[in-house]
C-alpha positions as CSV (number, residue, x, y, z in Angstrom):
1,Q,-11.3,16.4,-5.8
2,V,-9.9,13.2,-4.4
3,Q,-6.2,12.7,-4.8
4,L,-4.0,9.8,-3.7
5,V,-0.3,10.1,-4.2
6,E,2.0,7.2,-3.4
7,S,5.7,7.4,-2.8
8,G,8.6,5.4,-1.4
9,G,9.0,2.7,-4.0
10,G,12.4,1.7,-5.4
11,L,14.9,-1.1,-5.9
12,V,15.7,-3.2,-2.8
13,Q,17.6,-6.5,-2.3
14,P,15.8,-9.6,-1.1
15,G,15.4,-9.5,2.6
16,G,15.4,-5.7,2.6
17,S,12.8,-3.2,3.7
18,L,10.9,-0.3,2.2
19,K,8.2,2.0,3.6
20,L,5.5,3.3,1.2
21,S,3.4,6.4,1.8
22,C,0.1,7.5,0.4
23,A,-0.8,11.2,0.8
24,A,-4.6,11.7,0.6
25,S,-6.6,14.8,0.0
26,G,-10.1,15.9,-1.0
27,F,-12.1,13.7,1.4
28,T,-12.3,13.0,5.2
29,F,-9.5,10.5,5.3
30,S,-10.2,9.3,8.9
31,S,-13.7,8.2,7.8
32,Y,-12.6,5.7,5.2
33,T,-11.1,2.3,4.9
34,M,-7.9,2.6,3.0
35,N,-6.2,-0.2,1.0
36,W,-2.9,-1.2,-0.5
37,V,-3.3,-3.2,-3.7
38,R,-0.4,-4.4,-6.0
39,Q,0.0,-5.6,-9.5
40,A,3.0,-7.8,-10.4
41,P,4.3,-7.8,-14.0
42,G,1.9,-9.7,-16.3
43,K,-0.5,-10.5,-13.4
44,G,-3.8,-9.2,-12.1
45,L,-4.5,-6.9,-9.1
46,E,-3.8,-8.4,-5.7
47,W,-5.2,-6.9,-2.5
48,V,-2.5,-6.5,0.1
49,S,-3.9,-4.9,3.2
50,N,-6.4,-2.5,4.5
51,S,-7.0,-0.2,7.5
52,G,-10.3,1.1,8.8
53,G,-12.6,1.3,11.8
54,G,-9.7,0.5,14.0
55,S,-8.8,-2.8,12.4
56,T,-6.2,-3.9,9.9
57,N,-6.2,-6.9,7.6
58,Y,-3.6,-8.6,5.4
59,A,-3.3,-11.0,2.6
60,D,-1.8,-14.3,3.6
61,S,1.1,-13.6,1.2
62,V,2.3,-10.6,3.3
63,K,1.1,-11.4,6.8
64,D,3.9,-11.1,9.4
65,R,6.1,-9.2,6.9
66,F,4.1,-6.1,6.0
67,T,2.5,-3.6,8.4
68,I,-0.2,-1.0,7.4
69,S,-0.6,2.1,9.4
70,R,-2.2,5.5,9.1
71,D,-1.8,9.0,10.4
72,N,-5.2,10.6,10.3
73,A,-3.8,14.0,11.3
74,K,-1.5,14.0,8.3
75,N,-4.0,12.2,5.9
76,T,-1.4,9.7,5.2
77,L,-1.4,5.9,4.8
78,Y,1.7,3.8,5.2
79,L,2.9,0.3,4.3
80,Q,6.1,-0.9,6.1
81,M,7.4,-3.8,4.1
82,N,10.1,-6.1,5.7
83,S,11.7,-9.3,4.6
84,L,11.0,-8.5,1.0
85,K,11.0,-11.2,-1.6
86,P,11.3,-11.1,-5.4
87,D,7.6,-12.1,-5.6
88,D,6.8,-8.8,-3.9
89,T,7.9,-7.0,-7.1
90,A,4.9,-5.0,-8.3
91,V,3.4,-1.6,-8.7
92,Y,1.7,-0.8,-5.4
93,Y,-1.4,1.3,-5.4
94,C,-3.2,3.1,-2.6
95,A,-7.0,2.8,-2.9
96,K,-9.9,4.5,-1.1
97,G,-12.9,2.8,0.4
98,W,-14.3,-0.6,1.4
99,V,-15.6,-0.6,-2.1
100,V,-12.8,1.1,-3.9
101,D,-13.8,4.2,-5.7
102,Y,-10.4,6.0,-6.1
103,W,-6.9,4.8,-6.9
104,G,-3.5,6.5,-6.8
105,Q,-1.1,6.4,-9.7
106,G,1.1,3.7,-8.0
107,T,4.7,3.3,-7.0
108,Q,7.1,0.7,-8.3
109,V,8.7,-1.8,-5.9
110,T,11.4,-4.0,-7.4
111,V,13.0,-6.7,-5.2
112,S,16.1,-8.0,-6.9
113,S,19.7,-8.8,-6.2
């Protein structure tokens, strides 16, 4: 069965950095586009970034601050987040597929002084 397990969230000060990981299992990881999606308190889902077919894409709100990467040998997706802002506070989800069909449980990122 497909499993996506995020880790690496936490509390960080504005301007700080965090690196999220998503460990995937139960499918051929290298064959799929993988996404990071976030949900801020009281708001809807916001797509953040994806990686697939050798390309990466970013939402304007995180471009030049966040970097998505993947290690297909380890079946792991990453999100390096730099220059974090309070507006980046959210639960971050890993999601499988160009049309998402599986989600992880999420990891909380809180940016606050």
